[in-house]
C-alpha positions as CSV (number, residue, x, y, z in Angstrom):
1,M,173.8,-7.0,73.8
2,K,174.6,-7.4,70.1
3,K,172.0,-9.3,68.1
4,A,172.4,-12.1,65.7
5,Y,169.9,-13.8,63.4
6,I,169.9,-17.4,62.0
7,L,167.8,-17.6,58.8
8,Y,166.1,-20.8,57.7
9,K,163.2,-22.1,55.7
10,K,160.7,-23.7,58.0
11,A,161.1,-27.3,56.7
12,D,164.8,-27.1,57.0
13,A,164.7,-25.7,60.5
14,R,162.6,-28.7,61.6
15,K,165.4,-31.1,60.5
16,N,168.2,-29.1,61.9
17,G,167.4,-28.5,65.5
18,V,170.7,-29.8,66.8
19,L,172.7,-27.4,64.6
20,I,170.4,-24.5,65.5
21,N,170.9,-25.1,69.2
22,K,174.7,-25.3,68.7
23,Y,174.6,-21.9,66.8
24,F,172.6,-20.4,69.7
25,G,175.1,-21.7,72.2
26,A,178.1,-20.4,70.2
27,L,176.5,-17.0,69.7
28,E,175.5,-16.6,73.3
29,A,179.1,-17.5,74.3
30,G,180.3,-14.8,71.9
31,G,178.2,-12.1,73.5
32,F,175.3,-12.2,71.1
33,R,171.5,-12.5,71.6
34,P,170.5,-14.9,68.8
35,S,167.1,-15.3,67.2
36,L,165.8,-17.7,64.6
37,V,163.9,-16.2,61.6
38,L,161.9,-18.4,59.3
39,L,161.9,-17.0,55.7
40,D,158.7,-18.6,54.4
41,G,156.4,-16.0,53.0
42,L,158.6,-13.0,53.9
43,L,159.1,-10.2,51.4
44,P,162.5,-8.6,51.2
45,E,161.4,-5.4,53.0
46,E,159.8,-7.5,55.8
47,L,162.9,-9.5,56.3
48,L,165.0,-6.3,56.4
49,T,162.8,-4.8,59.1
50,L,163.1,-8.0,61.2
51,V,166.9,-8.2,61.0
52,S,168.1,-4.6,60.5
53,D,169.6,-4.4,63.9
54,G,171.7,-7.6,63.5
55,E,175.4,-7.6,63.9
56,L,175.6,-11.1,62.4
57,I,173.2,-12.8,60.1
58,I,173.8,-16.5,59.5
59,N,172.0,-17.7,56.3
60,R,171.1,-21.3,56.4
61,S,168.8,-21.0,53.4
62,R,169.2,-21.1,49.6
63,E,167.6,-17.6,49.2
64,S,170.5,-15.8,47.6
65,G,168.3,-13.0,46.3
66,L,167.1,-12.2,49.7
67,M,170.6,-12.2,51.0
68,R,171.8,-9.9,48.3
69,F,169.0,-7.5,49.3
70,L,170.2,-7.5,52.9
71,E,173.8,-6.9,51.8
72,E,172.7,-4.0,49.6
73,N,171.2,-2.5,52.7
74,G,174.4,-2.7,54.6
75,L,174.0,-5.9,56.5
76,R,176.6,-8.6,56.9
77,V,175.5,-12.0,55.8
78,S,177.4,-15.3,56.2
79,N,177.9,-17.0,53.8
80,P,177.9,-13.9,51.5
81,S,175.2,-14.0,48.8
82,V,177.8,-14.7,46.0
83,V,178.6,-18.0,47.7
84,N,175.0,-19.0,48.1
85,E,174.1,-18.0,44.6
86,T,177.1,-19.9,43.1
87,A,176.7,-23.0,45.1
88,N,173.0,-23.4,44.4
89,D,173.2,-23.2,40.6
90,K,175.3,-25.9,39.2
91,Y,175.7,-24.2,35.8
92,L,176.7,-21.0,37.5
93,T,179.3,-23.0,39.5
94,W,180.7,-24.3,36.2
95,E,180.7,-20.8,34.6
96,R,182.5,-19.1,37.6
97,L,185.0,-21.8,38.6
98,H,185.9,-24.1,35.7
99,S,188.7,-21.9,34.6
100,A,190.2,-22.0,38.1
101,V,189.7,-25.7,39.1
102,P,189.2,-29.0,37.2
103,M,185.5,-29.9,36.7
104,L,183.4,-32.1,34.5
105,D,182.1,-30.3,31.4
106,T,178.6,-29.0,32.3
107,Y,175.9,-28.1,29.9
108,P,172.3,-26.8,30.4
109,L,169.8,-29.4,29.5
110,T,168.0,-28.1,26.4
111,E,166.3,-29.8,23.4
112,S,169.8,-30.4,21.9
113,V,171.9,-32.8,24.0
114,P,175.7,-32.5,23.3
115,L,176.7,-35.6,25.2
116,P,176.6,-39.3,24.3
117,F,174.8,-41.8,26.5
118,P,175.3,-42.5,29.4
119,F,175.5,-39.1,31.1
120,V,174.3,-37.6,34.4
121,A,171.4,-35.2,34.6
122,K,170.7,-33.2,37.7
123,P,168.6,-30.2,38.8
124,A,170.7,-27.1,38.6
125,G,169.5,-26.0,42.1
126,G,169.4,-29.5,43.6
127,H,171.2,-30.6,46.8
128,G,171.8,-33.7,48.8
129,G,171.8,-35.8,45.7
130,D,168.1,-35.2,45.0
131,G,167.2,-35.7,41.4
132,V,170.7,-36.7,40.3
133,T,170.0,-39.3,37.6
134,L,172.1,-41.6,35.4
135,V,170.7,-41.3,31.9
136,R,171.5,-44.4,29.9
137,N,169.2,-43.9,26.8
138,E,166.4,-41.9,25.2
139,A,163.8,-43.5,27.5
140,D,165.7,-42.4,30.6
141,L,166.1,-38.9,29.2
142,A,162.4,-38.7,28.4
143,A,161.6,-39.9,31.9
144,Y,164.0,-37.3,33.5
145,R,162.5,-34.5,31.4
146,A,159.0,-35.5,32.4
147,S,159.8,-35.5,36.1
148,H,162.1,-32.5,36.3
149,R,160.6,-29.4,34.8
150,E,163.1,-27.2,36.6
151,K,166.4,-25.9,35.1
152,S,168.8,-28.8,34.8
153,V,172.3,-29.6,33.8
154,I,174.0,-32.6,32.2
155,Q,177.6,-33.9,32.7
156,P,179.7,-36.8,31.5
157,V,179.9,-39.7,33.9
158,A,183.1,-39.6,36.0
159,S,185.3,-42.6,35.9
160,E,184.9,-43.1,39.7
161,V,181.3,-43.1,40.9
162,G,179.7,-43.7,44.2
163,R,182.6,-42.1,46.0
164,D,183.7,-38.6,46.8
165,M,185.3,-36.4,49.5
166,R,183.5,-33.6,51.3
167,V,186.0,-31.1,52.6
168,Y,184.4,-28.8,55.2
169,V,185.8,-25.2,54.9
170,I,185.5,-22.7,57.7
171,G,187.0,-19.3,57.4
172,G,188.4,-20.0,54.0
173,R,190.5,-22.9,55.2
174,P,189.9,-26.7,55.2
175,E,188.7,-27.8,58.6
176,A,187.8,-31.5,58.1
177,A,187.3,-34.1,55.3
178,M,184.9,-37.0,55.1
179,L,185.2,-39.7,52.5
180,R,181.7,-40.8,51.3
181,E,181.0,-44.0,49.6
182,S,178.0,-46.0,48.4
183,K,178.0,-49.6,47.4
184,T,174.5,-49.5,46.0
185,D,174.1,-46.1,44.3
186,F,176.3,-44.1,42.0
187,R,175.6,-41.1,44.3
188,S,177.7,-41.1,47.5
189,N,175.6,-38.8,49.7
190,F,175.5,-39.7,53.4
191,S,171.8,-38.6,53.5
192,L,171.0,-41.2,50.9
193,G,172.5,-44.1,52.8
194,G,176.1,-43.8,51.9
195,T,178.9,-44.4,54.4
196,A,181.3,-41.8,55.7
197,K,184.8,-42.0,57.0
198,F,186.9,-39.2,58.6
199,I,190.1,-38.4,56.7
200,P,192.8,-36.3,58.4
201,L,193.6,-33.3,56.3
202,D,197.3,-34.2,56.0
203,E,196.2,-37.4,54.2
204,L,194.5,-35.5,51.4
205,R,196.3,-35.9,48.0
206,E,198.1,-32.8,46.8
207,D,195.7,-32.3,43.9
208,E,192.8,-32.4,46.3
209,K,194.4,-29.8,48.6
210,A,195.2,-27.6,45.6
211,L,191.6,-27.8,44.3
212,V,190.1,-26.8,47.7
213,E,192.6,-24.0,48.0
214,A,191.7,-22.7,44.6
215,V,187.9,-22.8,45.4
216,C,188.6,-20.9,48.6
217,A,190.6,-18.3,46.7
218,A,187.8,-17.8,44.2
219,L,184.9,-17.5,46.7
220,P,184.6,-16.1,50.3
221,L,183.7,-19.3,52.1
222,D,182.8,-18.7,55.7
223,Y,181.4,-22.2,56.2
224,A,180.7,-24.5,53.2
225,G,181.3,-27.9,51.8
226,V,183.6,-28.5,48.8
227,D,182.8,-31.9,47.2
228,V,185.8,-33.4,45.4
229,M,185.5,-36.4,43.1
230,R,188.2,-38.3,41.0
231,D,188.0,-38.7,37.3
232,R,190.7,-40.5,35.3
233,G,193.1,-40.2,38.2
234,R,192.7,-36.4,38.8
235,A,190.8,-34.5,41.5
236,I,187.8,-32.6,40.2
237,L,185.2,-30.3,41.8
238,N,181.8,-31.9,41.9
239,E,179.9,-29.1,43.7
240,I,179.9,-26.6,46.6
241,E,177.3,-27.0,49.3
242,D,175.9,-23.9,51.0
243,P,174.3,-24.4,53.4
244,V,176.3,-27.5,54.2
245,G,175.0,-30.2,56.5
246,A,176.9,-31.0,59.7
247,R,175.6,-34.5,60.6
248,M,178.7,-36.3,59.4
249,L,180.9,-34.1,61.6
250,Y,178.8,-34.7,64.7
251,V,178.6,-38.5,64.0
252,Y,182.2,-39.1,63.2
253,T,184.2,-36.3,64.8
254,G,184.3,-34.0,67.8
255,I,184.3,-30.9,65.6
256,D,181.6,-28.3,66.3
257,P,181.3,-26.4,63.0
258,A,178.8,-23.9,64.4
259,K,181.2,-22.8,67.1
260,K,184.1,-22.6,64.6
261,H,181.9,-20.7,62.2
262,I,180.9,-18.1,64.8
263,D,184.5,-17.8,66.2
264,H,185.6,-17.0,62.6
265,L,183.0,-14.4,62.1
266,I,183.8,-12.7,65.5
267,S,187.5,-12.7,64.6
268,K,186.6,-10.9,61.4
269,E,184.6,-8.4,63.3
270,N,187.4,-7.5,65.6
């Protein structure tokens, strides 16, 4: 029987038992024997030894360097390392995609700040809204710098805040869309208490559809989230999520993204 491996960091695996079980079921139904591998503390060579016989490797971590190492040694990883690397560095996302899709201007946070107050600061490798901060003045900026020593980026404030659209992409095509809103926070993340509403794909605006199509053309998205905001009436790319959470889909739809992800990878294999 062909083997497949699902890669997680330990803390994330604890929070994603439902999705892991669904991946196991989908892989078993597809003729694979799945195993869960926890990446904590593993050297690249150790990981390669563990998964070298894998026909499919499902990466649910943010360890793009490890994934690139596996690819360089002939293994097939989903999402590919270029997606994982791009999605988990907000400045790299800007560098690679701003010429293809509308985005807010994005700058690395350095000693010199090229934006007037207010602006948004966020860790370049952050996800789920963690660390995203509205910086209104010098005191806010000093507080952000003191509490975020990691690489960060800054952006202007979009004209519409507390609201965005997550478009789930599977196999390079939109699969579902969820409108996320918050009445109490300028961040709309579902994990931070925002609400979510299923939006049929045919109800997306034309500029939203075009934006998602452009992102899919630029990156090989097997399963990811494309977060779309609106600024001054136009659709803009906020960020790409890889790995992307599935809780909104399970709560509000009958879509099983794990099965669809695996079905896509099997179809690519054949």
